[in-house]
VEXDRENSE-431862 format. One record per residue: residue number from 1; z, x, y of N, C-alpha, C in turn. Coordinates in Angstrom, 2 decimals, padded with zeros to 5 digits. Layout:
VEXDRENSE-431862
   num       n.z       n.x       n.y      ca.z      ca.x      ca.y       c.z       c.x       c.y
   NUM         Z         X         Y         Z         X         Y         Z         X         Y
...
***
This chain:
VEXDRENSE-431862
   num       n.z       n.x       n.y      ca.z      ca.x      ca.y       c.z       c.x       c.y
     1   -012.40    010.02    004.53   -013.67    010.68    004.32   -014.81    009.86    004.71
     2   -015.42    010.10    005.71   -016.69    009.26    006.26   -017.93    009.93    006.20
     3   -018.01    011.15    005.76   -019.24    011.92    005.75   -019.19    012.92    004.68
     4   -020.42    013.42    004.07   -020.32    014.42    002.97   -019.86    015.66    003.52
     5   -018.98    016.26    002.94   -018.42    017.49    003.23   -019.15    018.73    002.52
     6   -019.11    019.94    003.03   -019.79    020.97    002.38   -019.55    021.08    000.83
     7   -018.37    020.82    000.40   -018.09    020.96   -001.09   -018.31    019.73   -001.90
     8   -018.90    018.70   -001.30   -019.21    017.43   -001.95   -020.19    017.89   -003.12
     9   -020.01    017.37   -004.36   -020.87    017.54   -005.39   -022.25    016.96   -005.25
    10   -023.29    017.71   -005.42   -024.58    017.12   -005.51   -024.65    016.18   -006.74
    11   -025.34    015.01   -006.61   -025.47    014.12   -007.70   -026.81    013.42   -007.77
    12   -027.17    013.12   -008.97   -028.45    012.42   -009.11   -028.16    010.99   -009.50
    13   -027.02    010.66   -010.09   -026.68    009.30   -010.53   -025.75    008.66   -009.63
    14   -025.32    007.55   -009.92   -024.35    006.80   -009.06   -023.00    006.93   -009.53
    15   -022.06    006.29   -008.90   -020.65    006.21   -009.19   -020.31    004.76   -009.57
    16   -019.62    004.55   -010.78   -019.25    003.31   -011.20   -017.81    003.08   -010.77
    17   -017.52    002.04   -010.04   -016.18    001.75   -009.58   -015.68    000.40   -010.29
    18   -014.81    000.64   -011.40   -014.25   -000.44   -011.97   -013.17   -001.08   -011.10
    19   -013.11   -002.45   -011.22   -012.14   -003.09   -010.47   -012.57   -003.08   -008.90
    20   -013.82   -003.18   -008.70   -014.40   -002.81   -007.28   -014.04   -003.99   -006.40
    21   -013.44   -005.10   -006.69   -013.15   -006.17   -005.86   -011.64   -006.12   -005.71
    22   -010.85   -005.26   -006.29   -009.43   -005.08   -006.18   -009.00   -004.38   -005.01
    23   -007.65   -004.07   -004.93   -007.08   -003.36   -003.75   -007.62   -002.00   -003.71
    24   -007.57   -001.17   -004.69   -008.09    000.24   -004.63   -009.70    000.16   -004.80
    25   -010.16   -000.46   -005.69   -011.68   -000.38   -005.98   -012.49   -000.76   -004.80
    26   -012.08   -001.86   -004.13   -012.80   -002.29   -002.93   -012.80   -001.27   -001.80
    27   -011.74   -000.51   -001.68   -011.73    000.52   -000.66   -012.41    001.85   -001.05
    28   -012.43    002.00   -002.26   -013.19    003.16   -002.85   -014.64    002.98   -002.66
    29   -015.16    001.81   -003.04   -016.58    001.47   -002.96   -016.99    001.44   -001.49
    30   -016.23    000.99   -000.57   -016.55    000.95    000.81   -016.65    002.48    001.37
    31   -015.70    003.35    000.97   -015.87    004.79    001.38   -016.95    005.45    000.81
    32   -017.31    005.12   -000.40   -018.51    005.79   -000.95   -019.82    005.32   -000.29
    33   -019.92    004.03   -000.04   -021.02    003.49    000.64   -021.19    004.28    001.95
    34   -020.14    004.43    002.67   -020.19    005.00    004.10   -020.62    006.53    003.89
    35   -020.40    007.09    002.77   -020.93    008.45    002.51   -022.34    008.54    002.06
    36   -022.83    007.43    001.89   -024.28    007.49    001.40   -024.45    007.65   -000.02
    37   -023.30    007.43   -000.92   -023.38    007.65   -002.26   -023.57    006.42   -002.96
    38   -024.63    006.29   -003.98   -024.83    005.13   -004.68   -023.72    004.63   -005.52
    39   -023.38    003.37   -005.21   -022.14    002.89   -005.92   -022.61    001.77   -006.88
    40   -022.09    001.69   -008.08   -022.27    000.58   -008.97   -020.99   -000.20   -008.98
    41   -021.00   -001.57   -008.74   -019.84   -002.35   -008.66   -019.35   -002.87   -010.05
    42   -018.24   -002.53   -010.47   -017.74   -002.79   -011.77   -016.82   -003.98   -011.69
    43   -017.29   -005.27   -011.91   -016.46   -006.52   -011.92   -017.22   -007.55   -012.64
    44   -016.43   -008.61   -012.96   -017.03   -009.72   -013.69   -018.08   -010.49   -012.82
    45   -017.93   -010.46   -011.59   -018.78   -011.22   -010.66   -020.07   -010.36   -010.16
    46   -020.12   -009.10   -010.62   -021.21   -008.28   -010.17   -022.40   -008.38   -011.04
    47   -023.51   -007.80   -010.67   -024.71   -007.84   -011.46   -025.30   -006.28   -011.50
    48   -025.19   -005.74   -012.79   -024.72   -006.28   -013.95   -023.17   -006.43   -013.93
    49   -022.67   -007.34   -014.77   -021.25   -007.66   -014.74   -020.63   -006.59   -015.77
    50   -019.28   -006.43   -015.40   -018.47   -005.51   -016.25   -017.20   -006.34   -016.52
    51   -016.87   -006.40   -017.83   -015.71   -007.18   -018.28   -015.07   -006.31   -019.35
    52   -013.77   -005.88   -018.97   -013.06   -005.06   -020.01   -012.93   -005.69   -021.43
    53   -012.87   -007.11   -021.39   -012.82   -007.77   -022.64   -014.04   -008.03   -023.39
    54   -015.15   -007.50   -022.91   -016.46   -007.83   -023.42   -017.26   -006.47   -023.48
    55   -017.12   -005.65   -024.50   -017.81   -004.41   -024.63   -019.36   -004.44   -024.46
    56   -019.95   -005.68   -024.70   -021.36   -005.77   -024.59   -021.85   -005.69   -023.18
    57   -020.96   -005.68   -022.17   -021.24   -005.47   -020.77   -021.13   -004.07   -020.27
    58   -020.68   -003.06   -021.05   -020.36   -001.81   -020.67   -021.57   -000.97   -020.54
    59   -022.46   -001.08   -021.52   -023.68   -000.13   -021.53   -024.54   -000.15   -020.25
    60   -024.90   -001.42   -019.84   -025.83   -001.57   -018.69   -025.04   -000.97   -017.39
    61   -023.72   -001.19   -017.34   -023.02   -000.66   -016.21   -022.84    000.98   -016.21
    62   -022.91    001.51   -017.40   -022.90    002.97   -017.60   -024.09    003.76   -017.56
    63   -025.21    002.93   -017.58   -026.48    003.71   -017.69   -026.77    004.42   -016.31
    64   -027.00    005.78   -016.37   -027.49    006.44   -015.32   -026.25    006.92   -014.35
    65   -025.04    006.55   -014.79   -023.89    006.83   -013.93   -023.36    008.23   -014.21
    66   -023.01    008.82   -013.08   -022.56    010.31   -013.08   -020.95    010.31   -013.13
    67   -020.24    009.42   -012.62   -018.84    009.38   -012.59   -018.28    008.01   -012.52
    68   -017.12    007.87   -012.94   -016.50    006.47   -013.09   -014.99    006.56   -012.53
    69   -014.70    005.56   -011.68   -013.30    005.30   -011.35   -012.85    004.21   -012.31
    70   -011.93    004.63   -013.17   -011.42    003.79   -014.25   -010.13    003.21   -013.89
    71   -010.28    001.80   -013.66   -009.09    000.95   -013.32   -009.11   -000.17   -014.14
    72   -008.10   -000.06   -015.05   -007.95   -001.08   -016.22   -007.22   -002.26   -015.62
    73   -007.67   -003.41   -015.83   -006.97   -004.65   -015.30   -006.40   -005.50   -016.56
    74   -005.17   -005.97   -016.37   -004.46   -005.88   -015.10   -003.56   -004.61   -015.01
    75   -003.40   -003.87   -016.13   -002.58   -002.63   -016.06   -002.64   -001.99   -017.35
    76   -002.53   -000.54   -017.41   -002.68    000.26   -018.55   -001.45   -000.11   -019.48
    77   -000.39   -000.73   -018.94    000.76   -000.98   -019.78    000.63   -002.21   -020.76
    78   -000.47   -002.97   -020.46   -000.69   -004.18   -021.23   -000.99   -003.85   -022.69
    79   -000.40   -004.55   -023.68   -000.79   -004.30   -025.07   -002.33   -004.44   -025.25
    80   -002.84   -003.51   -025.96   -004.36   -003.34   -026.15   -005.10   -002.52   -025.26
    81   -004.50   -002.05   -024.13   -005.23   -001.26   -023.10   -005.60    000.09   -023.78
    82   -004.94    000.54   -024.60   -005.16    002.08   -025.16   -006.45    001.93   -025.96
    83   -006.55    000.91   -026.71   -007.71    000.75   -027.56   -009.05    000.52   -026.70
    84   -008.88   -000.28   -025.69   -009.96   -000.54   -024.68   -010.40    000.76   -024.05
    85   -009.33    001.45   -023.45   -009.72    002.78   -022.81   -010.43    003.71   -023.80
    86   -009.79    003.87   -024.88   -010.50    004.80   -025.88   -011.92    004.43   -026.15
    87   -012.17    003.05   -026.31   -013.63    002.77   -026.62   -014.50    002.91   -025.33
    88   -013.88    002.69   -024.19   -014.66    002.86   -023.01   -015.04    004.36   -022.83
    89   -014.07    005.22   -023.00   -014.33    006.70   -022.83   -015.41    007.15   -023.78
    90   -015.34    006.66   -025.00   -016.41    007.04   -026.00   -017.70    006.58   -025.55
    91   -017.78    005.41   -025.04   -019.04    004.86   -024.45   -019.53    005.71   -023.37
    92   -018.69    006.09   -022.46   -018.98    006.79   -021.29   -019.55    008.18   -021.72
    93   -018.98    008.85   -022.72   -019.44    010.16   -023.32   -020.84    010.05   -023.79
    94   -021.16    008.97   -024.49   -022.55    008.63   -025.02   -023.55    008.55   -023.92
    95   -023.10    008.15   -022.77   -023.98    007.89   -021.66   -024.08    009.12   -020.66
    96   -023.38    010.17   -021.12   -023.41    011.38   -020.27   -022.75    011.49   -019.02
    97   -021.59    010.46   -018.83   -020.82    010.60   -017.66   -020.17    011.88   -017.54
    98   -020.16    012.41   -016.30   -019.65    013.84   -016.11   -018.34    013.87   -015.62
    99   -017.68    012.76   -015.05   -016.42    012.82   -014.45   -015.80    011.44   -014.60
   100   -014.42    011.42   -014.84   -013.59    010.22   -014.94   -012.43    010.35   -014.05
   101   -012.12    009.38   -013.28   -010.91    009.33   -012.35   -010.22    008.24   -012.84
   102   -008.90    008.32   -013.39   -008.13    007.20   -013.96   -007.08    006.92   -013.02
   103   -006.96    005.59   -012.67   -005.84    005.12   -011.98   -004.67    004.82   -013.03
   104   -003.62    005.37   -012.98   -002.48    005.37   -014.02   -001.29    004.91   -013.32
   105   -000.41    004.26   -014.22    001.01    003.78   -013.81    001.92    004.93   -013.80
   106    002.67    005.01   -012.60    003.68    006.11   -012.59    004.88    005.54   -013.33
   107    005.35    006.39   -014.29    006.60    006.11   -015.10    006.30    005.08   -016.09
   108    005.11    004.96   -016.54    004.71    004.07   -017.65    004.18    004.87   -018.87
   109    004.96    004.80   -019.86    004.77    005.55   -021.13    003.44    005.11   -021.63
   110    003.09    003.82   -021.63    001.89    003.27   -022.21    000.67    003.80   -021.30
   111    000.95    003.98   -020.15   -000.25    004.41   -019.23   -000.58    005.91   -019.53
   112    000.50    006.59   -019.81    000.26    008.04   -020.16   -000.39    008.29   -021.50
   113   -000.23    007.33   -022.39   -000.99    007.35   -023.63   -002.53    007.34   -023.38
   114   -002.82    006.39   -022.39   -004.18    006.23   -021.89   -004.72    007.52   -021.16
   115   -003.82    008.19   -020.39   -004.11    009.39   -019.78   -004.49    010.52   -020.76
   116   -003.86    010.56   -021.86   -004.21    011.45   -022.81   -005.55    011.29   -023.56
   117   -005.93    010.09   -023.69   -007.29    009.72   -024.20   -008.33    010.35   -023.22
   118   -008.16    010.14   -021.95   -008.99    010.68   -020.92   -008.95    012.19   -020.95
   119   -007.83    012.80   -021.00   -007.77    014.16   -021.01   -008.30    014.94   -022.09
   120   -008.43    014.25   -023.27   -008.90    014.81   -024.47   -010.28    014.49   -024.65
   121   -011.06    013.90   -023.73   -012.37    013.39   -023.84   -013.44    014.46   -023.63
   122   -013.08    015.63   -023.29   -014.12    016.78   -022.88   -014.98    016.22   -021.77
   123   -014.61    015.35   -021.10   -015.24    015.03   -019.69   -014.26    015.50   -018.66
   124   -014.89    015.93   -017.44   -014.09    016.33   -016.33   -013.17    015.10   -015.98
   125   -011.87    015.29   -015.82   -011.02    014.19   -015.47   -010.06    014.48   -014.35
   126   -009.56    013.52   -013.77   -008.51    013.55   -012.71   -007.73    012.30   -013.03
   127   -006.29    012.48   -013.03   -005.47    011.28   -013.12   -004.69    011.13   -011.84
   128   -004.84    009.88   -011.46   -004.20    009.38   -010.15   -002.92    008.44   -010.49
   129   -001.82    008.90   -010.49   -000.70    008.00   -010.76   -000.06    007.29   -009.55
   130    000.28    005.97   -009.70    000.90    005.35   -008.48    001.68    004.04   -009.05
   131    002.60    003.70   -008.27    003.53    002.64   -008.71    003.25    001.47   -007.75
   132    004.35    000.91   -007.08    004.10   -000.29   -006.22    003.31    000.03   -005.07
   133    002.35   -000.93   -004.72    001.38   -000.70   -003.59    002.00   -001.42   -002.56
   134    001.93   -000.81   -001.26    002.18   -001.63    000.01    001.54   -002.93    000.03
   135    000.23   -002.94   -000.32   -000.53   -004.09   -000.24   -000.21   -005.22   -001.13
   136    000.72   -005.05   -002.08    001.23   -006.13   -002.86    001.79   -007.24   -001.97
   137    002.33   -006.85   -000.75    002.89   -007.86    000.15    001.84   -008.66    001.01
   138    000.73   -008.06    001.13   -000.34   -008.71    002.03   -001.69   -009.07    001.25
   139   -001.85   -008.46    000.01   -003.09   -008.85   -000.72   -002.84   -009.33   -002.08
   140   -001.63   -009.24   -002.55   -001.24   -009.32   -003.94   -000.23   -010.48   -004.31
   141    000.55   -010.15   -005.26    001.49   -011.14   -005.83    002.52   -011.65   -004.91
   142    002.90   -010.95   -003.90    004.00   -011.30   -002.96    003.53   -011.89   -001.71
   143    002.17   -012.10   -001.47    001.76   -012.59   -000.20    002.30   -014.08    000.11
   144    002.10   -014.90   -000.84    002.52   -016.25   -000.63    004.06   -016.41   -000.31
   145    004.77   -015.51   -000.99    006.26   -015.43   -000.77    006.62   -015.05    000.70
   146    005.74   -014.02    001.15    005.99   -013.60    002.57    005.62   -014.72    003.52
   147    004.57   -015.50    003.22    004.05   -016.46    004.20    005.10   -017.60    004.29
   148    005.80   -017.82    003.03    006.76   -019.04    002.99    008.18   -018.51    003.51
   149    008.30   -017.25    003.80    009.53   -016.71    004.42    010.68   -016.46    003.36
   150    010.40   -016.37    002.08    011.45   -016.01    001.16    010.82   -015.28   -000.02
   151    011.27   -014.09   -000.19    010.76   -013.20   -001.37    011.94   -013.09   -002.42
   152    011.61   -013.76   -003.59    012.62   -013.88   -004.52    012.13   -013.01   -005.75
   153    012.80   -011.86   -006.04    012.41   -010.99   -007.02    013.66   -010.46   -007.81
   154    013.44   -010.12   -009.18    014.54   -009.56   -009.81    014.61   -008.04   -009.65
   155    014.69   -007.60   -008.39    014.79   -006.16   -008.01    016.15   -005.97   -007.29
   156    016.89   -004.97   -007.87    018.25   -004.72   -007.27    018.06   -003.72   -006.07
   157    018.82   -002.66   -006.06    018.87   -001.69   -004.99    018.20   -000.45   -005.51
   158    017.37   -000.50   -006.50    016.60    000.72   -006.86    015.51    000.95   -005.93
   159    015.49    002.16   -005.28    014.46    002.48   -004.27    013.15    002.84   -004.91
   160    012.09    002.57   -004.26    010.68    002.84   -004.79    009.94    003.50   -003.70
   161    009.05    004.45   -004.12    008.25    005.12   -003.01    006.87    004.46   -002.85
   162    006.86    003.16   -002.25    005.75    002.35   -002.03    004.60    003.19   -001.59
   163    003.46    003.03   -002.14    002.27    003.84   -001.66    001.17    003.03   -001.12
   164    000.42    003.46   -000.22   -000.67    002.66    000.38   -001.97    002.76   -000.43
   165   -002.61    001.60   -000.51   -003.87    001.60   -001.35   -005.01    002.46   -000.72
   166   -004.84    002.46    000.70   -005.71    003.46    001.31   -005.65    004.90    000.92
   167   -004.49    005.33    000.74   -004.18    006.73    000.22   -004.74    006.89   -001.13
   168   -004.50    005.92   -002.01   -005.08    006.01   -003.39   -006.57    006.14   -003.33
   169   -007.15    005.35   -002.43   -008.59    005.39   -002.32   -009.24    006.70   -001.87
   170   -008.42    007.21   -000.85   -009.00    008.50   -000.26   -008.75    009.64   -001.44
   171   -007.79    009.67   -002.09   -007.54    010.67   -003.19   -008.61    010.43   -004.28
   172   -008.88    009.21   -004.66   -009.96    008.94   -005.70   -011.28    009.28   -005.19
   173   -011.59    008.97   -004.03   -012.97    009.37   -003.50   -013.08    010.89   -003.52
   174   -012.07    011.66   -003.10   -012.22    013.12   -003.21   -012.37    013.57   -004.68
   175   -011.57    013.03   -005.54   -011.76    013.42   -006.96   -013.07    013.10   -007.57
   176   -013.71    012.00   -007.10   -014.96    011.55   -007.45   -016.08    012.36   -007.00
   177   -016.02    012.96   -005.85   -017.18    013.48   -005.04   -017.06    014.95   -004.78
   178   -015.80    015.57   -004.96   -015.64    017.05   -004.49   -015.38    017.74   -005.70
   179   -015.55    019.14   -005.49   -015.08    020.09   -006.60   -013.57    020.27   -006.33
   180   -012.94    020.79   -007.35   -011.56    021.33   -007.28   -010.48    020.27   -007.71
   181   -011.00    019.08   -008.24   -009.92    018.19   -008.61   -009.90    017.90   -010.13
   182   -010.86    018.51   -010.86   -010.95    018.36   -012.38   -009.73    019.02   -012.95
   183   -009.12    018.21   -014.01   -007.88    018.71   -014.65   -006.72    018.40   -013.89
   184   -006.63    017.79   -012.74   -005.34    017.51   -011.96   -004.80    016.21   -012.18
   185   -003.42    016.23   -012.17   -002.73    015.04   -012.20   -001.99    014.80   -010.74
   186   -002.33    013.79   -010.08   -001.86    013.61   -008.81   -000.79    012.33   -008.83
   187    000.47    012.73   -008.39    001.47    011.69   -008.31    001.49    011.22   -006.97
   188    001.02    010.03   -006.68    000.93    009.55   -005.37    002.05    008.48   -004.96
   189    002.64    008.88   -003.82    003.82    008.05   -003.29    003.55    007.98   -001.86
   190    004.41    007.04   -001.22    004.59    007.06    000.18    005.56    008.21    000.55
   191    005.83    008.37    001.87    006.68    009.55    002.35    008.15    009.24    002.24
   192    008.63    008.04    001.83    010.04    007.79    001.92    010.34    006.62    000.87
   193    011.56    006.63    000.41    011.93    005.56   -000.56    012.40    004.37    000.07
   194    012.21    003.26   -000.48    012.57    001.91    000.16    013.00    000.93   -001.11
   195    014.05    000.25   -000.79    014.21   -000.89   -001.89    013.46   -002.02   -001.37
   196    013.29   -003.03   -002.30    012.50   -004.20   -001.84    013.16   -004.92   -000.69
   197    014.36   -004.98   -000.73    015.15   -005.61    000.42    014.86   -004.87    001.65
   198    014.78   -003.62    001.76    014.42   -002.86    002.89    013.07   -002.99    003.32
   199    012.18   -003.04    002.43    010.71   -003.30    002.64    010.48   -004.72    003.34
   200    011.19   -005.61    002.81    011.14   -007.00    003.33    011.63   -007.04    004.82
   201    012.77   -006.24    005.02    013.33   -006.35    006.40    012.24   -005.73    007.33
   202    011.53   -004.67    006.94    010.57   -004.00    007.86    009.48   -005.03    008.07
   203    009.15   -005.69    007.05    008.03   -006.64    007.33    008.41   -007.86    008.23
   204    009.70   -008.35    008.12    010.14   -009.36    008.86    010.24   -008.90    010.49
   205    010.64   -007.60    010.69    010.68   -007.14    012.05    009.44   -007.14    012.75
   206    008.27   -006.56    012.07    007.06   -006.46    012.66    006.33   -007.83    012.81
   207    006.60   -008.73    011.76    005.92   -009.93    011.79    006.58   -010.93    012.76
   208    007.78   -010.62    013.28    008.44   -011.40    014.28    008.89   -012.74    013.57
   209    009.23   -012.75    012.30    009.71   -013.96    011.61    010.98   -013.61    010.71
   210    011.61   -014.66    010.43    012.63   -014.63    009.56    012.15   -014.62    007.98
   211    012.29   -013.57    007.33    011.77   -013.46    005.92    013.06   -013.05    005.08
   212    013.29   -013.86    004.26    014.64   -013.49    003.44    014.31   -012.90    002.15
   213    015.08   -011.83    001.62    014.95   -011.29    000.40    016.05   -011.89   -000.55
   214    015.71   -012.44   -001.61    016.67   -013.07   -002.55    016.58   -012.41   -003.97
   215    017.61   -011.82   -004.41    017.57   -011.22   -005.74    017.82   -012.32   -006.75
   216    016.99   -012.53   -007.75    017.09   -013.62   -008.75    017.25   -012.91   -010.13
   217    017.58   -013.58   -011.02    017.73   -013.09   -012.53    016.27   -012.96   -013.02
   218    016.15   -011.95   -013.91    014.80   -011.95   -014.74    014.47   -013.24   -015.36
   219    015.30   -014.09   -015.86    015.08   -015.25   -016.49    014.52   -016.26   -015.48
   220    015.19   -016.36   -014.28    014.72   -017.22   -013.19    013.29   -016.86   -012.72
   221    013.07   -015.60   -012.52    011.88   -015.12   -012.14    010.71   -015.47   -013.20
   222    011.02   -015.20   -014.39    010.11   -015.52   -015.53    009.71   -016.95   -015.42
   223    010.72   -017.89   -015.26    010.39   -019.29   -015.18    009.51   -019.67   -014.09
   224    009.82   -018.94   -012.86    008.91   -019.22   -011.76    007.57   -018.75   -012.06
   225    007.28   -017.72   -012.67    006.06   -017.16   -012.93    005.36   -018.13   -013.93
   226    005.93   -018.62   -014.86    005.42   -019.56   -015.84    005.00   -020.91   -015.05
   227    005.93   -021.28   -014.11    005.56   -022.60   -013.37    004.40   -022.42   -012.56
   228    004.26   -021.16   -011.99    002.98   -020.93   -011.13    001.72   -020.81   -011.90
   229    001.80   -020.80   -013.17    000.68   -020.84   -014.00   -000.23   -019.47   -014.15
   230    000.58   -018.33   -013.88   -000.03   -017.06   -014.06   -000.48   -016.85   -015.44
   231   -001.63   -016.07   -015.64   -002.11   -015.77   -017.07   -000.98   -015.06   -017.78
   232   -000.87   -015.15   -019.07    000.09   -014.65   -019.90    000.25   -013.07   -019.76
   233   -000.92   -012.38   -019.65   -000.79   -010.95   -019.44   -000.15   -010.38   -018.26
   234   -000.46   -011.23   -017.05    000.10   -010.96   -015.83    001.59   -011.23   -015.82
   235    001.98   -012.38   -016.43    003.42   -012.77   -016.57    004.18   -011.66   -017.32
   236    003.62   -011.11   -018.43    004.08   -010.00   -019.23    004.35   -008.80   -018.33
   237    003.22   -008.52   -017.62    003.24   -007.22   -016.79    004.40   -007.30   -015.81
   238    004.53   -008.45   -015.03    005.60   -008.53   -013.96    006.94   -008.38   -014.55
   239    007.19   -009.06   -015.69    008.44   -008.93   -016.33    008.70   -007.39   -016.79
   240    007.75   -006.75   -017.33    007.75   -005.31   -017.73    008.12   -004.42   -016.62
   241    007.31   -004.72   -015.38    007.58   -003.84   -014.27    008.89   -003.94   -013.64
   242    009.54   -005.14   -013.64    010.86   -005.42   -012.96    011.94   -005.08   -013.96
   243    011.84   -005.36   -015.31    012.87   -005.13   -016.15    012.94   -003.80   -016.89
   244    011.75   -003.09   -016.91    011.71   -001.77   -017.59    011.44   -000.68   -016.56
   245    010.38   -000.71   -015.79    009.93    000.38   -014.94    010.77    000.50   -013.66
   246    011.36   -000.52   -013.25    012.17   -000.55   -011.95    013.59   -000.16   -012.38
   247    013.71    000.97   -012.98    015.03    001.38   -013.48    015.60    002.61   -012.74
   248    014.82    003.13   -011.72    015.15    004.39   -011.14    014.24    005.60   -011.41
   249    013.43    005.35   -012.55    012.63    006.46   -013.05    011.57    007.08   -012.09
   250    011.22    006.09   -011.07    010.24    006.46   -010.05    010.91    006.64   -008.62
   251    012.16    006.74   -008.62    012.90    006.92   -007.36    012.95    008.40   -006.85
   252    011.67    008.92   -006.69    011.61    010.26   -006.18    010.13    010.29   -005.65
   253    009.93    011.34   -004.64    008.63    011.24   -003.91    007.76    012.30   -004.71
   254    006.42    011.99   -004.64    005.41    012.94   -005.18    004.71    013.54   -004.01
   255    003.94    014.56   -004.38    003.25    015.33   -003.30    001.64    015.27   -003.42
   256    001.31    014.18   -004.31   -000.17    014.09   -004.67   -001.16    013.87   -003.60
   257   -000.69    013.04   -002.59   -001.60    012.95   -001.40   -001.89    014.24   -000.68
   258   -000.73    015.00   -000.46   -000.89    016.16    000.19   -001.85    017.21   -000.60
   259   -001.49    017.28   -001.89   -002.12    018.24   -002.70   -003.65    017.94   -002.83
   260   -003.92    016.67   -002.85   -005.42    016.21   -003.05   -006.27    016.36   -001.75
   261   -005.66    015.77   -000.79   -006.50    015.67    000.49   -005.91    016.40    001.74
   262   -004.76    016.98    001.61   -004.29    017.88    002.67   -003.73    017.12    003.81
   263   -003.15    015.94    003.55   -002.42    015.34    004.70   -001.31    014.49    004.06
   264   -000.31    013.97    005.03    000.80    013.35    004.48    000.45    011.89    004.27
   265    001.06    011.34    003.33    000.81    009.88    002.96    001.20    008.91    004.09
   266    000.65    007.73    004.12    000.95    006.79    005.10    002.27    006.09    004.94
   267    002.91    005.83    006.00    004.41    005.32    006.00    004.19    003.72    005.84
   268    005.27    003.26    005.17    005.24    001.74    004.95    005.29    001.08    006.33
   269    005.93    001.71    007.30    006.01    000.97    008.57    004.66    000.83    009.30
   270    003.93    001.85    009.11    002.45    001.85    009.64    001.67    000.75    009.06
   271    001.80    000.69    007.76    001.07   -000.33    006.98    001.60   -001.68    007.55
   272    002.86   -001.95    007.57    003.43   -003.23    008.00    002.95   -003.61    009.26
   273    002.93   -002.76    010.29    002.41   -003.10    011.61    000.94   -003.49    011.58
   274    000.20   -002.86    010.83   -001.28   -003.26    010.73   -001.43   -004.58    010.07
   275   -000.78   -004.85    009.00   -000.81   -006.09    008.33   -000.32   -007.29    009.25
   276    000.78   -006.90    009.96    001.23   -008.04    010.79    000.16   -008.32    011.94
   277   -000.45   -007.30    012.43   -001.41   -007.50    013.45   -002.63   -008.36    013.04
   278   -002.93   -008.22    011.78   -003.94   -009.02    011.14   -003.70   -010.48    011.06
   279   -002.40   -010.87    011.22   -002.15   -012.29    011.12   -001.88   -012.72    009.69
   280   -002.13   -011.97    008.65   -002.04   -012.48    007.27   -000.81   -013.16    006.89
   281    000.35   -012.66    007.49    001.65   -013.24    007.12    002.00   -014.42    007.89
   282    001.13   -014.89    008.70    001.25   -016.21    009.39    000.31   -017.28    008.85
   283   -000.39   -016.98    007.90   -001.42   -017.83    007.34   -000.85   -019.28    007.04
   284    000.27   -019.17    006.36    000.92   -020.50    005.93    001.28   -021.33    007.18
   285    001.82   -020.73    008.18    002.19   -021.47    009.38    001.02   -022.13    010.04
   286   -000.16   -021.33    010.05   -001.27   -021.84    010.80   -001.88   -023.06    010.01
   287   -001.79   -022.86    008.59   -002.42   -024.10    007.89   -001.43   -025.36    007.99
***
């Protein structure tokens, strides 16, 4: 979406994008700016700053806001997320926010508890569910592994419907700016299932490099995460995703992209070609 469509909602306030420097939030903010819609950046580095762990930062960010993209960091499955989301939704109601679009975790019971808080808020809501992003390999936790030529993860042969962050952004922007999305739950996936090993093979082919996928035990992976110095909540989340959520519960495709914006989702191969062309996977070799 690059221009206002006839069914775009008229608005007086701005849209608050939480996590606006992350994979989805950055893309959403960029699309809204291109549409000429006022955007308030929700991050600890913005002014005014937003911090999920500091409720005193919330009011200034919510003042005058018409809609909010709710992206809880690092994930709705993290212990304590439910309480934070409930407090934020209550604060949004007091500020007269008219619409909430929640990024939720596909197949995560804890995330669905947060969904219910949003759904019971009496604010127009849209739920956007997603699991593993394509961009985890080029912007996130697995980038350094790709650059080094070996991706070691505790993932077996369970297939996942990797989804593109650009598709999530397009759906979220539609839900934030158009009529017809209130009360909808969109399950977002890519168009096919891939195991982690298959995804790595596709990356290696387009990158023109040898990139090995190595399956490791959860214990070895946890030790590596601890050695890397990741924050405790991120270490907990990675362990949860690989040992609990990656059990086949998400090994089916959703039609959320098609239902929300009327097109097919982006294929992993298209993502991989674009990422390879950017040179991001050769950064380590250049340095």
